[in-house]
C-alpha positions, 0 to 999 in steps of 0.5 A: 508482445504476450498481454497473456497471463501464463498457466501458472498466473491464471491458476493463482488470479482464479484462486484469489477471485474465488477466495475473495467471492467466498470470503470476502464478501460485500457483507463481510468487507462492510462489517470490517469497515464498520468494526475494525482498524485491522483485518481480524487475526482468522481472515489473515490466517486464512490468507497466510495459509495461500502463502499470500504474505511470502508471494516474493521472499524466496523459497529457501527462507519460507516464501513462494519465490514469485515475481512482481506480477504474481504480487500484482495478480494477487494485490488487484484480486484482493484490493477490489474486495477492499483495499484494507485486505490487501494493505493488512495482508501485504504490509509485512512482505512490502515494509518488513521483507522487502528492505530486508530481502534488499538490504538486510544482513543474512541474520536479519533474513533468517530471523525474520523473513520465514515469520514474516512468509507464515503471517507470524510478523508484523510491519509498519514503516516509520517514515512520515512525520508531523511536519511533513510527509513528502518533504520527509527531508526536511520534516524528519527530526526524530534521531538515534544517538549511538550509546555503546551496542545501542541506539537511543531513539527519540521522536515522532512519526505520524500516519503509521499505517498498521502500527498499533498492530505491528511486531516491528516499526521499519524506522528512518532516523538521524545518526548523523546531524553534521552533514548534509540531511540526506547523508545522515540518516540510517533505518532501524529495526525497531521491536514495536513492544519496546519501553518508551514507545507511545502509539495513539490511534488517528480516526480517518475519514477512509479505509477503517479496515486498516488503521493509521498511527501516530508513534511517539519514541522517548528514549527507545534503546534499540540494539546496534545489530537492529541497524538495517544496511549501512549507518548513514546510508539509510535514506538511499538504500531504503527508498531503492527497496521501496519502488514497489510501494508505489505498485502496491498503491497503484493496485489498491486504487485499481481494486477501489476502481474495479469495485466502484464500477461493478457497483455502478454498472449492476445498480444501472441495470437495475435501477427504473426510471422514466419507464426504463432502466437508468442504463439506457441513458446515453450520459450514464452509458458514457459515465461507465464507458469512461471509467473503463477506459481509466481501469483499462488504463490503470491496468496496463500501466501497472502490469507494465511496471511489473514486467520492468520489475520482473525482467530487471529494469527501472520503473521508477518513473513509470511506477509514479504514473501508474499511481497517478492514473490508477488515483484517476481511474478510482476518482472518475468511478467513485464520482460517477458511481455517486452520481448514478446511484443519486441519492442511494449513493449518498446513504450509508447503507449503500457500498458507493459511499465507502469507495466515495471515501477510500479513494481519497487516502490514494490521491495523497498516500504514499505520495501526492499526485502532484509530488508524482508529477514532478517527478515524472518531470524531473527524473523522466524528462530531465527538468529542473527541480520545481520545488 
């Protein structure tokens, strides 16, 4: 069993680590958190020049044609600077390019994939609604009625990441109300500038640099050719392309955990109490060791998922595990980090409070840890559905 990266992968890691250290400095990240609801265009352009937005897009469509392992290497480095950076840089790849590569037709691929790879198209995924997030099937009311060569969309989506900056909205809608819900859903590519769309930003506690929104559709006309995949097969087809999202979520948590750990470790080497550095105290050494253990567990499980993906194997259960383990690492790093810094951890001028705010979003997004455990038990162990 070989845990080493290839020479090319090490070069990618080194390139993005140097980029993070030079461009995504602590001062810049603090500024993003305090002033932005999306990564500024100049930084997005720098990331686009590295090929970030087209990591896994085939070369024939202008991407780098790399695999999930390379995606993880890049996302981990960006997330260690700040998860908002990774979210904004990769949302088009995750929510636009990946579904289109999986179930889109050739015209859709030719139209969108090169522009996503160049960083010229921004995307958002509109699935969750005001009545429910994890329970999409029970909560969804947004519908699309066929009218000649168009669909007319009405409804509201909630907690939609990046919709306020998106050019296109990948939207799950009801297209057949007469059948079991999962058999009557379709995915539509909707121009975010279409008449009848209202987008309202929602203020949130953490990850300020990548905002979320309420998106309201009122008689929005969508050309029939913007149907992604087959009509009424959207639930099965779209979900089948979204496993990489769980990997991304795990990496966001891993990045938070790494950053919080490094911050706490450095502080423990500098802060003095009772005549010596606080890193000399056994309890704080144990805190740091426990965090490091969880980080290592998370990274190993995430990269196992990447290997399974790259070798064409199923990894849906493993990635649910990775989501939980990485969340646990970020939670432990933030909680112990706050305790290691004491009063300074509670001060806004110190970064630990940001890690504490940011990790919480990953506990319930895109699904809660509890629902991930349910999935592991049901799909992984064959146990009865518990909800």
